[in-house]
C-alpha positions as CSV (number, residue, x, y, z in Angstrom):
1,M,0.0,0.0,0.0
2,Q,2.9,2.3,0.7
3,Y,3.9,2.0,-3.0
4,Y,0.6,3.6,-4.1
5,H,0.9,6.5,-1.8
6,S,3.5,7.9,-4.2
7,W,0.7,8.7,-6.7
8,V,-1.2,10.9,-4.2
9,V,-0.8,14.7,-4.3
10,K,0.7,15.8,-1.0
11,D,2.0,19.3,-2.0
12,S,1.5,21.5,-5.0
13,A,2.0,19.3,-8.1
14,P,3.9,20.7,-11.1
15,G,1.3,21.6,-13.8
16,G,-1.4,20.3,-11.5
17,P,-3.5,21.1,-8.4
18,A,-2.1,22.8,-5.4
19,N,-5.0,21.1,-3.5
20,G,-5.4,17.4,-4.1
21,T,-9.0,17.0,-2.8
22,I,-10.5,16.9,-6.3
23,I,-7.7,15.0,-8.2
24,P,-5.9,13.2,-5.3
25,Y,-4.0,10.8,-7.7
26,F,-2.8,13.5,-10.1
27,N,0.8,12.1,-9.8
28,G,-0.4,9.1,-11.8
29,H,-2.4,11.2,-14.3
30,V,-1.2,11.3,-17.9
31,A,-1.5,15.1,-17.7
32,R,1.4,15.2,-15.3
33,L,3.7,13.4,-17.7
34,L,2.6,15.7,-20.6
35,W,3.4,18.7,-18.5
36,L,6.8,17.4,-17.4
37,G,7.6,16.2,-20.9
38,T,9.2,13.0,-19.5
39,E,7.1,10.5,-21.4
40,D,4.4,10.4,-24.1
41,R,2.1,7.3,-24.2
42,G,0.9,8.2,-27.7
43,V,-2.6,7.8,-29.0
44,L,-5.1,5.7,-27.1
45,K,-6.7,2.8,-28.8
46,C,-10.4,3.2,-28.9
47,H,-12.4,0.0,-28.5
48,S,-15.6,0.7,-30.5
49,R,-16.5,-2.6,-32.3
50,E,-17.8,-0.4,-35.1
51,N,-18.3,-3.1,-37.7
52,M,-20.7,-5.1,-35.4
53,C,-22.6,-1.9,-34.5
54,R,-23.3,-1.4,-38.2
55,N,-24.9,-4.9,-38.3
56,L,-27.4,-3.8,-35.5
57,A,-29.1,-1.5,-38.0
58,S,-29.8,-4.4,-40.4
59,W,-30.4,-7.1,-37.9
60,L,-33.4,-8.5,-39.6
61,G,-31.5,-9.4,-42.8
62,D,-30.8,-13.0,-43.5
63,L,-27.4,-14.3,-42.6
64,T,-25.9,-16.1,-45.6
65,G,-22.9,-17.7,-43.8
66,G,-21.9,-18.8,-40.3
67,P,-19.0,-18.8,-38.0
68,D,-15.9,-20.7,-38.9
69,G,-16.3,-24.3,-37.9
70,G,-13.2,-24.3,-35.8
71,E,-14.2,-21.3,-33.7
72,S,-15.1,-21.8,-30.1
73,H,-18.3,-20.1,-29.0
74,W,-17.0,-19.6,-25.5
75,A,-13.4,-18.6,-25.0
76,G,-11.5,-16.2,-22.8
77,G,-14.3,-15.7,-20.3
78,G,-16.9,-14.6,-22.9
79,V,-19.2,-15.6,-25.8
80,S,-18.0,-15.0,-29.3
81,I,-19.8,-12.0,-30.9
82,T,-19.7,-13.9,-34.2
83,S,-21.5,-16.8,-32.6
84,I,-24.3,-14.6,-31.2
85,D,-24.7,-13.0,-34.6
86,Y,-25.0,-16.4,-36.3
87,F,-27.3,-18.2,-33.9
88,C,-29.7,-15.3,-33.2
89,R,-30.0,-13.4,-36.4
90,G,-32.1,-14.1,-39.4
91,R,-35.7,-14.9,-40.3
92,R,-35.4,-18.7,-40.1
93,P,-38.0,-20.8,-38.4
94,T,-35.6,-21.7,-35.6
95,R,-35.0,-18.1,-34.8
96,C,-38.2,-16.7,-33.3
97,D,-38.8,-13.0,-32.6
98,E,-37.8,-13.4,-29.0
99,T,-34.5,-15.1,-30.0
100,Q,-33.7,-12.3,-32.4
101,L,-34.6,-9.7,-29.8
102,T,-32.4,-11.3,-27.2
103,G,-29.5,-11.6,-29.6
104,W,-29.9,-7.9,-30.6
105,L,-29.8,-6.9,-26.9
106,F,-26.7,-9.0,-26.4
107,L,-24.9,-7.0,-29.1
108,L,-26.4,-3.6,-28.1
109,L,-25.2,-4.0,-24.5
110,G,-21.8,-5.6,-25.2
111,C,-20.9,-3.8,-28.5
112,K,-22.3,-0.3,-27.9
113,L,-23.2,0.7,-24.3
114,F,-20.8,-1.3,-22.2
115,V,-17.8,-2.0,-24.5
116,D,-14.8,-3.5,-22.8
117,K,-11.3,-4.5,-24.0
118,S,-12.0,-8.2,-24.6
119,G,-11.9,-7.9,-28.4
120,N,-14.6,-10.1,-30.0
121,K,-16.2,-11.4,-26.8
122,I,-19.3,-10.5,-24.8
123,R,-19.1,-11.0,-21.1
124,P,-21.7,-13.0,-19.1
125,R,-23.0,-9.9,-17.3
126,D,-24.4,-8.6,-20.6
127,I,-26.0,-11.9,-21.4
128,V,-27.7,-12.2,-18.1
129,E,-29.3,-8.7,-18.5
130,A,-30.5,-9.5,-22.0
131,L,-32.2,-12.8,-21.1
132,E,-35.3,-11.0,-19.8
133,P,-36.2,-8.6,-22.6
134,D,-39.6,-8.0,-21.1
135,S,-38.0,-6.2,-18.1
136,I,-35.4,-4.3,-20.1
137,H,-37.4,-1.1,-20.0
138,E,-37.3,-1.0,-16.2
139,F,-33.7,0.0,-16.1
140,S,-32.1,3.4,-16.6
141,W,-29.7,2.5,-19.4
142,G,-28.6,6.1,-19.9
143,S,-27.3,6.5,-16.4
144,A,-25.8,3.0,-16.4
145,A,-23.9,3.7,-19.6
146,L,-22.7,7.1,-18.2
147,A,-21.5,5.5,-15.0
148,Y,-19.6,2.9,-17.0
149,L,-18.1,5.6,-19.3
150,Y,-17.0,7.6,-16.2
151,R,-15.1,4.6,-14.9
152,Q,-13.4,4.0,-18.3
153,L,-12.4,7.7,-18.5
154,G,-10.9,7.5,-15.1
155,M,-8.8,4.4,-16.0
156,A,-7.8,6.1,-19.3
157,S,-6.4,9.0,-17.4
158,R,-3.7,6.8,-15.9
159,Y,-0.5,7.3,-17.9
160,S,0.2,3.6,-18.4
161,C,-3.3,3.0,-20.0
162,L,-3.1,2.3,-23.7
163,G,-6.8,2.0,-24.6
164,I,-10.2,3.3,-23.8
165,A,-13.6,1.5,-23.8
166,G,-17.2,2.4,-22.9
167,C,-19.8,4.0,-25.1
168,L,-17.4,6.2,-27.1
169,T,-20.2,7.4,-29.4
170,L,-21.7,9.2,-26.4
171,F,-18.3,10.7,-25.6
172,Q,-17.7,11.8,-29.2
173,C,-21.1,13.4,-29.5
174,W,-20.7,15.3,-26.2
175,I,-17.4,16.7,-27.6
176,Y,-19.0,17.7,-30.9
177,E,-22.0,19.3,-29.2
178,Y,-20.1,21.4,-26.7
179,F,-16.9,22.2,-28.6
180,P,-17.7,23.6,-32.1
181,C,-13.9,23.8,-32.9
182,F,-13.7,20.0,-32.9
183,K,-16.8,19.3,-34.9
184,P,-16.4,16.9,-37.9
185,H,-18.2,17.2,-41.2
186,R,-21.9,17.6,-40.6
187,E,-24.1,15.0,-42.4
188,R,-27.3,17.0,-42.0
189,H,-28.6,20.0,-40.1
190,V,-32.0,18.8,-39.1
191,I,-33.1,15.3,-37.9
192,G,-36.4,13.9,-36.9
193,P,-37.4,13.5,-33.3
194,A,-37.2,9.7,-33.5
195,Y,-33.5,9.8,-34.6
196,P,-30.5,10.1,-32.3
197,R,-28.5,13.3,-32.5
198,S,-25.4,11.3,-33.3
199,M,-26.7,11.0,-36.8
200,L,-25.9,14.7,-37.3
201,W,-22.2,13.9,-37.6
202,N,-20.3,12.2,-40.4
203,V,-17.0,11.2,-38.7
204,R,-14.2,10.5,-41.1
205,C,-10.9,8.9,-40.6
206,E,-8.4,11.5,-39.2
207,D,-4.7,11.5,-38.8
208,K,-3.9,9.6,-35.6
209,S,-0.3,10.7,-35.2
210,T,1.3,12.1,-32.0
211,T,1.7,15.4,-33.8
212,R,-2.0,15.8,-34.3
213,L,-2.6,14.8,-30.7
214,Q,-0.2,17.5,-29.5
215,S,-2.0,20.1,-31.7
216,I,-5.3,19.2,-30.1
217,G,-3.7,19.6,-26.7
218,R,-2.5,23.1,-27.7
219,R,-5.9,24.0,-29.0
220,L,-7.5,22.9,-25.7
221,D,-5.0,25.1,-23.9
222,M,-6.0,28.1,-26.0
223,L,-9.7,27.4,-25.7
224,Q,-11.8,30.3,-24.3
225,A,-15.1,30.1,-22.5
226,S,-16.8,32.0,-25.3
227,E,-15.8,29.2,-27.8
228,V,-17.8,26.5,-25.8
229,D,-21.5,26.0,-26.6
230,W,-22.7,25.6,-23.1
231,M,-26.3,24.9,-24.1
232,P,-26.3,23.1,-27.4
233,Y,-29.9,22.0,-27.0
234,R,-31.0,25.6,-26.5
235,T,-32.9,24.7,-23.3
236,D,-32.3,23.5,-19.9
237,P,-31.9,19.7,-20.3
238,S,-33.5,19.0,-17.0
239,K,-36.8,20.1,-18.4
240,D,-36.8,17.0,-20.7
241,V,-34.8,14.7,-18.3
242,P,-35.6,15.7,-14.7
243,R,-33.0,13.3,-13.3
244,T,-30.3,15.5,-14.8
245,L,-30.6,17.4,-11.5
246,M,-30.1,14.3,-9.3
247,V,-27.3,14.6,-6.7
248,G,-25.7,11.4,-5.6
249,C,-24.2,8.4,-7.5
250,I,-25.1,6.5,-10.6
251,R,-24.2,2.9,-11.1
252,Y,-23.8,0.0,-13.5
253,R,-23.6,-3.3,-11.5
254,D,-20.6,-2.9,-9.1
255,I,-19.4,0.3,-10.8
256,V,-20.6,3.3,-8.8
257,E,-19.6,6.8,-9.8
258,P,-20.5,10.3,-8.3
259,Y,-23.0,12.4,-10.2
260,M,-22.9,16.0,-9.2
261,P,-24.6,18.5,-11.6
262,D,-23.4,21.5,-9.7
263,L,-20.0,20.9,-11.3
264,S,-21.5,21.9,-14.6
265,L,-24.0,24.6,-13.9
266,R,-23.1,26.4,-17.1
267,Q,-24.6,23.5,-19.0
268,L,-27.8,24.2,-17.1
269,G,-27.9,27.9,-18.0
270,R,-26.7,29.0,-14.6
271,V,-23.6,31.0,-13.4
272,Q,-20.9,28.5,-12.3
273,V,-20.0,28.8,-8.7
274,V,-17.6,26.8,-6.5
275,P,-19.3,23.4,-6.2
276,M,-20.1,21.5,-3.1
277,D,-17.5,19.0,-1.7
278,I,-17.0,16.0,-4.0
279,L,-18.5,12.7,-2.8
280,A,-15.5,10.8,-1.4
281,P,-15.3,7.1,-2.2
282,D,-15.2,4.4,0.5
283,F,-11.9,3.2,-1.1
284,A,-9.8,4.5,-4.0
285,M,-6.6,3.4,-5.6
286,R,-5.6,5.1,-8.8
287,P,-2.0,4.4,-9.5
288,G,-0.2,5.5,-12.7
289,T,0.8,1.9,-13.2
290,P,-0.3,-0.8,-13.4
291,V,-3.7,0.3,-14.6
292,N,-5.3,-3.1,-13.6
293,K,-4.9,-2.0,-10.0
294,Y,-7.2,0.9,-10.5
295,S,-10.0,0.5,-8.1
296,V,-12.7,3.0,-6.8
297,K,-15.5,1.9,-4.5
298,H,-18.6,3.9,-3.6
299,S,-21.5,2.6,-1.7
300,S,-24.1,0.9,-4.0
301,A,-26.6,1.2,-1.2
302,F,-26.2,5.0,-1.2
303,A,-26.5,5.1,-5.0
304,D,-29.8,3.2,-4.8
305,W,-31.0,5.4,-2.0
306,A,-30.2,8.6,-4.0
307,W,-32.0,7.2,-7.0
308,R,-35.2,6.3,-5.0
309,N,-35.3,9.6,-3.2
310,F,-35.2,11.8,-6.2
311,P,-36.7,14.4,-6.5
312,Y,-37.3,14.7,-2.7
313,S,-34.0,14.9,-1.0
314,T,-31.4,14.3,-3.7
315,V,-32.0,17.1,-6.1
316,L,-30.2,20.2,-7.2
317,H,-32.4,23.2,-6.8
318,L,-31.7,25.4,-9.8
319,Q,-33.7,28.3,-8.4
320,N,-30.8,28.8,-5.8
321,Y,-28.4,29.7,-8.6
322,D,-28.3,32.9,-10.8
323,V,-29.3,32.6,-14.4
324,A,-26.4,33.2,-16.7
325,M,-27.2,36.1,-19.0
326,D,-23.9,35.5,-20.8
327,P,-23.2,31.8,-21.7
328,G,-20.3,30.4,-19.8
329,K,-20.3,33.0,-17.0
330,S,-18.8,32.0,-13.7
331,A,-18.6,33.6,-10.3
332,P,-15.4,35.7,-9.5
333,D,-14.0,33.1,-7.1
334,Y,-14.7,30.1,-9.3
335,L,-11.7,30.3,-11.6
336,L,-9.4,30.8,-8.7
337,W,-10.9,27.6,-7.1
338,Y,-10.6,25.8,-10.4
339,T,-6.9,26.7,-10.9
340,H,-6.1,25.7,-7.3
341,H,-7.8,22.3,-7.6
342,S,-7.2,21.2,-11.2
343,H,-4.8,21.5,-14.1
344,P,-5.9,24.4,-16.4
345,R,-3.3,23.6,-19.1
346,L,-2.0,20.4,-20.6
347,L,1.3,21.5,-22.2
348,R,3.9,23.6,-20.6
349,D,4.9,25.3,-23.8
350,S,1.4,26.3,-24.9
351,Q,1.3,30.0,-25.7
352,T,-2.1,31.1,-24.3
353,S,-1.4,34.7,-23.1
354,S,-1.8,36.3,-26.6
355,H,-4.8,34.3,-27.7
356,H,-7.7,36.5,-28.7
357,G,-10.5,34.1,-27.9
358,G,-11.0,32.7,-31.5
359,P,-9.3,30.5,-34.1
360,D,-6.3,31.7,-36.0
361,R,-7.3,34.2,-38.8
362,T,-6.0,31.7,-41.4
363,D,-8.1,28.8,-40.0
364,T,-11.0,29.0,-42.5
365,E,-12.6,25.7,-41.4
366,Q,-12.9,26.7,-37.8
367,W,-14.2,30.2,-38.6
368,V,-16.9,28.8,-40.9
369,G,-17.8,26.3,-38.2
370,L,-18.4,29.1,-35.8
371,F,-20.6,31.0,-38.2
372,V,-22.6,27.9,-39.0
373,H,-23.0,27.2,-35.3
374,A,-24.3,30.7,-34.8
375,Y,-26.8,30.4,-37.6
376,E,-28.2,27.0,-36.6
377,P,-31.0,28.5,-34.3
378,L,-32.2,30.7,-37.1
379,L,-32.3,27.9,-39.6
380,R,-34.3,25.7,-37.2
381,D,-36.9,28.5,-36.6
382,R,-37.1,29.9,-40.1
383,E,-40.7,28.8,-40.6
384,M,-41.8,31.0,-37.6
385,M,-40.3,34.1,-39.2
386,P,-43.0,36.5,-40.4
387,S,-40.9,38.0,-43.2
388,A,-40.6,36.0,-46.5
389,A,-37.3,37.9,-47.1
390,S,-35.9,36.5,-43.8
391,R,-37.0,33.0,-44.7
392,Q,-35.4,33.4,-48.1
393,A,-32.2,34.6,-46.5
394,C,-32.1,31.6,-44.3
395,D,-32.6,29.3,-47.3
396,E,-29.6,31.0,-49.0
397,V,-27.4,30.6,-45.9
398,E,-28.3,26.9,-45.8
399,R,-27.4,26.6,-49.5
400,L,-24.0,28.1,-48.8
401,I,-23.5,25.8,-45.9
402,S,-24.3,22.8,-48.0
403,M,-21.8,24.0,-50.7
404,W,-19.2,24.4,-48.0
405,N,-19.9,20.9,-46.5
406,I,-19.6,19.4,-50.0
407,T,-16.3,21.2,-50.6
408,L,-15.0,20.2,-47.2
409,G,-16.0,16.6,-47.7
410,R,-14.1,16.5,-51.0
411,Q,-11.0,17.9,-49.3
412,Q,-11.2,15.4,-46.5
413,E,-11.7,12.5,-48.9
414,S,-8.7,13.7,-50.9
415,Q,-6.6,13.9,-47.7
416,H,-7.8,10.4,-46.7
417,D,-6.8,9.0,-50.2
418,S,-3.4,10.5,-49.9
419,D,-2.9,8.9,-46.5
420,G,-3.0,5.5,-48.1
421,S,-3.7,2.7,-45.7
422,E,-3.4,4.8,-42.5
423,T,-6.3,4.3,-40.1
């Protein structure tokens, strides 16, 4: 145990917090090594199982082949994804609707919401949950997927970690929604209410070099509050999902993670203030290496209690906080608190003092992205405009945006072709 104490912040950490109550294991954080420049772990491998996820959309199609005859259906502590696809998919008499539904749930849980690093296997925990499809609607899969993703992000923050799992589609979309400067090519500007917002984005293969990673780090260091879209849905999300305001813990099986919305008041349209004390775990060990020793334990009984008692005793009362007239506004003492408890910059050589709050003047793509983002509310509400000239102007703006997207798409495809086989 004494060995792991070396990862705990005792005094002011170089490039990190002066107070370790928020990030107590910063000495094992990858940000510390980036700041010191002593080691670079490179680009994380993202475990997404993208190919199998594509099959979920066409699940009812007939399967023409089967798994290799020599493949074991159970190996390495899990069931082969290929076997589930073969035995549960298709419109054959032996595969009734319930069998197909169960198989679809197997793959949805194991290949999308709760992806691990097992490769082509689905763990027994996902199988047990999918065996009773009639009760699947009784669970909060959104909060469960978020708790699982929180744990994966925590593990990925350790400098010896080489990969990240979880529902990375959720993580990607969060980045695209809140950080316009990192948005990829946009597939469409309007989607129907029955479609997920992730369909807005057309993610293309990007350069995965260390150089690009460093450039993203520098861009993050230069990021200003005015460049963040704090309310991408144009309304307080708690109005549609009341449990957004729950204070306590969320869980997926034995994974329990704190959920404290007062840490992100700006995403609720309020002025950010110094948050309440972080919910401390019953036990925590977050070493920089080895990552398989990472362990955080919160009370599952407390998580269940907080869930059951919402909205009576475990709720954030928004009326107690000032409405932010300017997006991204924070209280005068908040930034001082944040600097004292976190690591505001990633790279020691980032030049942020002369940054003017926007992209470089030669960065056409980012400037156009900012203009498009600013026009989106007008395009959505054009039918409510009383003036025909205003509606016509919006149509013209959308036409120009479409032309830009086509041009940008061609440029990206050309760049991708020139990269050859790089993925």
